[in-house]
C-alpha positions, 0 to 999 in steps of 0.5 A: 180689017182683023180677022180675030178666032176665038177656039174652044171644044163644043164654044159654049163657054171659054170661046165666047167668053173670050169673043166677048171680052174682046168685044167688049174691050176694042169697042172700049180702046175704039179699036172696033173698027178695025178688028172683027172677031167671032170663036167657034168650038172643034167639036160640033154638037152644040151648034147654033147653042147659046152659050152656057146659062152660068157662062153667061151669068159670070160674064153679065155680072161682070158687063159682059153680054153672052146672050146673042152668041150662039155657038158654031164649028170650026171648018175649013173655011175659017184658016184663010178668013181669019188672021188669028186664030187662038187655042183656049188650050194645048188639045186645041192648038193640036187639033187646029194645028193638025188640020191645018193648012200648011199656008196658014200655020203661022195664025194659029196660036195659044190664047194666053200667049197673050196674056204677059202679066200671065204664067197661064198658057191654058184656059182651062174648061168650067163645064164641071165645076163650079161658078168660080171655074166662070170667072176664073176663065174670066179673069184670064179672057181678060188678062189675054184680050188687053195682050191681045189689044197691047200686041195689035196696037204694037203691030199698027202705029 
């Protein structure tokens, strides 16, 4: 069983989107029994809250359900518990690397390293922008998840 954690700032926009997209696509390709996904934020100020309503609306239009997800803060235990910890942007990546025990540093990556068909390597924060930002996050999460699934399949075979 592989365990993957998606990480952003407050765990109400980007990382829950990535989690929901991954959950959906892993189920679609039959890997949901082999891969567990979760999400967290480097900050805990939204802990216990549902994802941003704009995030939920944009995701629902593409068939992704985020309603049951609740924000939580990244913990020290997460570095040991997860096989991959995927940062949404370089700031998250650097934050995570600074706090990561050295023996788990190989697990921390930028999420969009897996989006092989995209030049972008960071998922931008849509929080202060318009609706198009939430759609762009979905586009990037779908590309990242598809590449991640390809990688998981390559390692599985």
